[in-house]
C-alpha positions in Angstrom: 117.4 -102.8 -133.3 115.7 -99.4 -132.3 118.8 -96.9 -131.2 116.2 -95.1 -128.9 115.8 -98.2 -126.8 119.3 -99.1 -127.3 120.4 -95.9 -125.6 117.6 -96.1 -122.5 118.9 -99.7 -121.6 122.3 -98.2 -121.6 121.0 -95.4 -119.4 119.6 -97.3 -117.0 122.5 -99.7 -116.7 124.9 -96.8 -115.9 122.2 -95.3 -113.5 122.2 -99.0 -111.8 126.0 -99.2 -111.5 126.1 -95.9 -110.0 123.4 -96.7 -107.4 126.0 -99.9 -106.9 129.3 -98.3 -106.4 127.8 -95.9 -104.1 126.5 -98.4 -101.8 129.4 -100.1 -101.7 131.4 -97.2 -101.0 129.0 -96.3 -98.3 129.0 -99.6 -96.6 132.7 -99.5 -96.5 132.9 -96.0 -94.8 129.8 -96.8 -92.2 131.6 -99.3 -90.4 134.5 -97.0 -89.4 132.3 -93.9 -89.0 130.1 -96.1 -86.8 133.0 -96.8 -84.4 134.4 -93.5 -84.4 130.9 -91.8 -83.5 130.6 -93.9 -80.6 133.8 -93.7 -79.1 133.4 -89.7 -79.3 130.1 -90.2 -77.8 127.9 -89.7 -80.6 125.1 -92.1 -81.7 126.8 -94.7 -84.3 123.6 -94.1 -86.7 125.1 -90.8 -87.4 127.5 -92.6 -89.6 124.4 -93.7 -91.8 124.3 -90.6 -93.6 127.0 -91.9 -96.0 123.9 -93.4 -97.2 122.7 -89.7 -98.4 124.2 -89.1 -102.2 127.1 -86.3 -102.5 126.1 -84.8 -99.2 125.9 -87.4 -96.5 129.8 -87.7 -95.9 130.1 -83.7 -95.6 127.6 -84.0 -92.9 128.9 -86.4 -90.8 132.4 -84.8 -91.2 131.1 -81.4 -90.4 129.0 -82.8 -87.3 132.5 -84.5 -86.0 134.6 -81.6 -86.7 132.5 -78.7 -85.4 130.8 -79.9 -82.4 131.9 -80.5 -78.9 132.1 -84.4 -78.6 130.3 -85.7 -75.5 132.9 -88.1 -74.3 135.6 -84.9 -75.0 139.0 -85.2 -76.5 141.2 -87.8 -75.6 143.7 -87.1 -72.9 147.3 -86.4 -74.1 149.0 -89.9 -73.1 146.3 -91.6 -75.1 146.6 -90.4 -78.8 
C-alpha cells in the first residue's frame, strides 16, 4: 500500500472526527445558551454562533457579558 495514500486517508479521517466532535459540542451548548438568550431578551438564534469554529462561543459570551440586556437583570429576590 502506498504510504501517501495511507496518510491522506488518516488525515481525512482525523478532519472528519474533529468536525463531528465540534458539532456535538456545539449542539450541547446551543440548547442552554438559547434559553439564556431568550430569558435575557435576546433572540435565541444568537446561540447558533456556537457553530462557528473557535470564535463562536466567544462571540456569544461577549454579547451576553458586555451588552445591556433588553429584559434587564433579575431583581435581587429572584437570583
